[in-house]
C-alpha positions in Angstrom: 5.4 8.7 12.6 3.1 7.0 10.1 4.4 3.9 8.3 3.6 4.9 4.6 4.5 2.4 1.9 4.6 3.2 -1.9 4.0 0.3 -4.3 5.1 0.8 -7.9 3.6 -1.5 -10.6 0.6 -2.0 -8.3 -1.5 -3.6 -11.0 1.0 -6.3 -11.8 1.1 -9.9 -10.5 3.6 -9.0 -7.7 2.8 -5.4 -7.0 -1.0 -6.0 -6.6 -0.4 -8.7 -4.1 2.2 -6.7 -2.2 -0.3 -3.8 -1.9 -3.1 -6.1 -0.8 -1.0 -7.7 1.9 0.1 -4.3 3.3 -3.5 -3.0 3.3 -4.7 -6.1 5.1 -2.0 -5.4 7.7 -3.5 -1.9 8.2 -0.7 0.1 6.7 -1.1 3.3 4.7 -0.3 2.4 1.1 0.2 4.6 -2.0 -0.2 2.7 -5.2 1.2 3.8 -8.6 0.1 2.7 -12.1 -0.5 4.5 -15.4 -4.3 4.9 -14.9 -6.6 5.4 -12.0 -9.1 3.0 -13.5 -6.8 0.0 -13.1 -6.0 1.1 -9.5 -9.7 1.3 -8.5 -9.9 -2.2 -6.9 -6.9 -1.2 -4.6 -8.6 2.1 -4.0 -11.7 0.3 -2.8 -9.5 -1.5 -0.3 -8.2 1.8 1.1 -5.1 2.5 -0.9 -4.1 6.1 -1.8 -4.4 5.9 -5.6 -1.6 7.8 -7.5 -1.9 7.4 -11.3 1.1 8.5 -13.2 4.2 7.4 -15.2 7.4 5.9 -13.7 9.3 8.0 -16.3 8.2 11.2 -14.6 10.7 12.0 -11.8 8.7 15.0 -10.6 5.6 12.9 -10.1 7.5 10.2 -8.4 9.3 12.6 -6.0 5.8 13.8 -4.9 4.6 10.3 -4.3 7.8 9.2 -2.5 7.8 12.3 -0.3 7.2 11.4 3.3 7.0 7.7 2.7 8.8 5.2 4.9 9.6 2.7 2.2 8.8 1.8 -1.4 8.4 -1.4 -3.4 10.3 -0.9 -6.7 10.5 -2.9 -9.9 12.0 -2.7 -13.3 9.1 -1.9 -15.6 9.1 -3.6 -19.0 7.0 -2.5 -21.9 7.4 -5.5 -24.1 5.9 -3.7 -27.2 8.6 -1.0 -27.3 11.4 -1.0 -29.9 14.2 -1.1 -27.3 13.1 -2.7 -24.0 16.3 -2.1 -22.1 16.5 1.5 -23.2 13.0 2.1 -22.0 13.8 0.4 -18.7 16.9 2.5 -18.2 14.9 5.7 -18.7 12.3 4.7 -16.1 14.9 3.4 -13.7 16.8 6.6 -13.8 13.6 8.5 -13.1 13.0 6.4 -10.0 16.5 6.8 -8.8 16.3 10.6 -9.2 13.0 10.7 -7.3 14.5 8.6 -4.5 17.4 11.0 -4.1 15.2 14.1 -4.3 12.6 12.8 -1.9 15.0 11.3 0.6 13.2 8.0 0.6 15.0 5.9 3.3 14.0 2.3 2.5 13.3 0.2 -0.6 12.6 -3.3 -1.6 13.6 -3.9 -5.2 12.1 -6.7 -7.3 15.2 -7.7 -9.2 16.0 -11.0 -10.9 18.2 -14.1 -10.8 21.2 -13.4 -13.0 21.3 -9.7 -12.0 24.8 -10.3 -10.5 26.3 -11.2 -13.9 28.8 -8.6 -15.1 27.4 -9.0 -18.6 23.7 -9.9 -18.0 21.4 -11.2 -20.7 17.9 -10.6 -21.8 15.6 -8.4 -19.7 17.9 -9.0 -16.7 20.1 -6.1 -17.9 17.6 -3.6 -16.4 17.7 -5.3 -13.0 21.5 -5.3 -13.0 21.5 -1.6 -13.8 18.9 -0.8 -11.1 20.8 -2.6 -8.4 24.0 -0.8 -9.2 22.3 2.7 -9.1 20.6 2.0 -5.8 23.8 0.9 -4.3 25.2 4.3 -5.0 22.7 6.1 -2.8 24.4 6.0 0.6 21.4 7.0 2.7 19.1 4.3 1.2 18.5 0.9 2.9 17.6 -1.5 0.1 17.1 -5.3 -0.2 17.2 -6.6 -3.8 15.0 -9.6 -4.2 16.3 -12.0 -6.9 13.4 -14.4 -7.7 13.9 -17.1 -10.3 11.7 -17.9 -13.3 8.0 -17.0 -12.7 5.5 -19.8 -12.8 3.0 -17.3 -14.2 5.1 -17.2 -17.4 3.4 -20.5 -18.3 0.0 -18.8 -18.5 1.1 -17.3 -21.8 1.5 -20.8 -23.2 -2.3 -21.5 -22.9 -2.9 -20.2 -26.5 -0.3 -22.6 -27.8 -1.6 -25.6 -25.9 -5.2 -24.9 -27.0 -4.2 -24.3 -30.7 -1.5 -27.0 -31.2 -1.9 -29.4 -28.3 1.7 -28.9 -27.3 3.7 -26.9 -24.8 6.9 -25.3 -25.9 9.7 -22.8 -25.3 13.3 -22.7 -26.5 14.4 -24.3 -23.3 15.9 -27.8 -23.5 13.4 -30.4 -22.1 15.8 -31.9 -19.5 17.4 -28.8 -18.2 16.5 -28.5 -14.5 15.9 -24.9 -13.3 14.1 -23.2 -10.4 10.8 -21.4 -10.7 8.6 -19.5 -8.3 5.0 -18.4 -7.9 4.5 -14.6 -7.7 2.4 -14.9 -4.6 5.6 -16.0 -2.7 7.6 -13.1 -4.1 4.8 -10.7 -2.9 4.8 -12.4 0.6 8.6 -11.9 0.9 8.4 -8.3 -0.3 5.5 -7.4 2.0 7.2 -8.9 5.0 10.4 -6.8 4.4 8.3 -3.6 3.9 6.4 -4.2 7.1 9.4 -5.1 9.3 12.1 -2.9 7.6 14.5 -5.7 8.7 17.3 -4.7 6.3 20.2 -2.1 6.4 22.5 -0.9 3.8 22.5 -2.8 0.5 21.6 -6.5 0.6 20.5 -9.2 -1.7 18.0 -12.1 -1.1 17.4 -14.9 -3.6 14.0 -16.5 -3.9 14.5 -19.9 -5.4 10.9 -21.3 -5.4 10.1 -24.8 -4.0 12.4 -26.9 -6.1 13.9 -27.2 -9.6 11.9 -28.6 -12.5 12.5 -29.7 -16.1 10.2 -28.5 -18.8 9.2 -32.1 -19.3 8.0 -32.2 -15.7 6.3 -28.8 -16.0 4.3 -30.0 -19.0 3.3 -33.2 -17.3 2.1 -31.3 -14.3 0.2 -28.6 -16.3 -1.3 -31.2 -18.6 -2.5 -33.3 -15.7 -4.7 -30.5 -14.3 -6.3 -29.6 -17.6 -7.3 -33.1 -18.6 -4.4 -33.5 -21.0 -2.1 -36.0 -19.3 -0.4 -36.8 -22.6 0.5 -33.2 -23.3 4.0 -33.1 -25.0 6.7 -30.5 -24.5 8.5 -29.4 -27.6 11.8 -27.5 -27.6 10.8 -24.9 -30.1 13.4 -23.7 -32.6 14.4 -20.1 -31.7 13.2 -18.6 -35.0 9.7 -20.1 -34.7 9.4 -19.0 -31.1 10.5 -15.5 -32.1 8.0 -15.3 -34.9 5.2 -16.6 -32.7 5.6 -14.2 -29.8 6.0 -11.2 -32.2 3.0 -12.1 -34.4 0.5 -13.2 -31.7 2.1 -12.5 -28.3 2.4 -8.7 -28.6 6.2 -8.6 -28.2 8.4 -6.3 -30.2 11.2 -8.0 -32.1 13.6 -6.7 -29.5 11.6 -8.1 -26.6 11.4 -11.5 -28.4 15.2 -11.4 -28.7 15.5 -10.8 -25.0 13.2 -13.7 -24.3 15.4 -16.0 -26.4 18.6 -14.7 -24.7 17.0 -15.7 -21.4 16.1 -19.1 -22.7 19.7 -19.6 -23.9 21.0 -18.5 -20.5 18.9 -21.1 -18.7 20.0 -23.8 -21.2 23.7 -23.0 -20.7 23.5 -22.6 -16.9 24.7 -19.0 -17.2 21.6 -17.8 -15.5 21.5 -19.5 -12.2 20.5 -18.9 -8.6 22.5 -19.3 -5.4 22.5 -22.8 -3.8 19.2 -23.8 -2.3 18.7 -23.3 1.4 15.8 -23.0 3.9 16.0 -19.2 3.7 15.6 -19.0 -0.1 13.1 -21.8 -0.7 9.5 -20.7 -1.0 6.4 -22.8 -0.3 4.2 -22.8 -3.4 4.9 -25.8 -5.6 4.2 -26.0 -9.3 1.6 -28.6 -8.6 -0.3 -26.2 -6.4 0.1 -23.3 -8.9 -1.2 -25.6 -11.6 -4.4 -26.4 -9.7 -5.1 -22.9 -8.3 -4.0 -20.6 -11.1 -3.2 -22.4 -14.3 -6.2 -24.7 -14.5 -8.8 -21.8 -13.9 -7.0 -19.6 -16.4 -6.9 -22.4 -19.0 -10.7 -23.0 -18.6 -11.4 -19.3 -19.0 -9.8 -19.1 -22.5 -12.2 -19.9 -25.3 -11.4 -22.9 -27.5 -9.7 -21.9 -30.8 -11.6 -21.8 -34.1 -11.3 -24.6 -36.6 -8.8 -22.5 -38.6 -6.6 -22.0 -35.6 -6.7 -25.7 -34.8 -5.6 -26.5 -38.4 -2.8 -23.9 -38.0 -1.8 -25.8 -34.8 -1.5 -29.0 -36.7 0.6 -27.3 -39.3 2.8 -25.8 -36.6 3.5 -29.3 -35.1 4.6 -30.5 -38.5 6.8 -27.5 -39.1 8.5 -27.8 -35.7 9.0 -31.6 -36.2 10.5 -31.0 -39.7 12.7 -28.2 -38.5 14.1 -30.2 -35.6 14.7 -33.2 -37.8 16.6 -31.2 -40.4 18.5 -28.5 -38.5 18.3 -29.7 -34.9 16.3 -26.6 -33.8 19.3 -24.3 -34.5 18.6 -20.8 -35.7 18.4 -20.5 -39.5 17.6 -17.0 -40.7 16.8 -18.2 -44.2 13.9 -20.4 -43.2 10.5 -19.2 -42.1 7.5 -20.8 -40.5 4.1 -20.9 -42.3 2.3 -21.4 -39.0 3.3 -18.9 -36.2 2.9 -20.0 -32.6 -0.1 -18.5 -30.8 0.8 -16.7 -27.6 -1.6 -14.5 -25.7 1.2 -12.3 -24.4 4.4 -12.7 -22.4 6.3 -11.8 -19.3 9.2 -14.1 -20.2 12.0 -11.6 -19.5 12.2 -12.7 -15.9 
């Protein structure tokens, strides 16, 4: 019997790497994304390209039919009006297709915090997906719960270039775990190759160690020639306005990002205790050199007007923190929105 693996989200940071690893191992891989054009590089490596929508259960049933296993994820369109509702629709479509096709094995890209009975931010979709998969008795599934993605920091490049600061709504001294997506892909691909899981199981992926945002900023600044780069705990209202105006997020997606930041600050979103089995190898220092620095260098320097806006932003943030401690104040507005190039902050 052929070992056929389906990879959903095959053009994303994790899905693409999963597909590449499986193809390198000589497995037959079906890859799914919205358009064939984006899947062309994987097709050139030998993948069976299946363009289509995750919200189409009939399409997915066809793709899952005869497959040995699938790599699943909770898709997030961060421009939609209601991210969690959109996720639920796509998740239900995948669950229907799994049942109708009789898919026997799956690896789910879930998230830390998915175990919470009342999850926050974009983690709601992961929580929902895990519960639905657990209700399929014939399905063997391992739910991977990775922590904060290091790749999220790529979306701060615009802010660093414009304003000369790094910032989120996470307290500077809160220590939390983070992981490189290459390590998530390695774990997922290994499970898909070995099929070493039965029933419903969970595996946390905790990254190499915990970092504070102050440490993160020192490490990132060091590899881009900005050793004095400062981290600013950005007031929620300014962060929200920035990611909506320049990051492509809908207001709802921005609210989910802020919920996730709050969950990290409070310790509500947390991983299981660190162990040898959940610790992964890629350090933030390595990620900074191999991924962040090249990405930073590829982004054009901002125009004079953007740099001036960056100076104004620094002043606005400093004034806000001095006068209301960074707390949310709906009656105040920023004249200088933060510049983000996009975001995947819901994880």
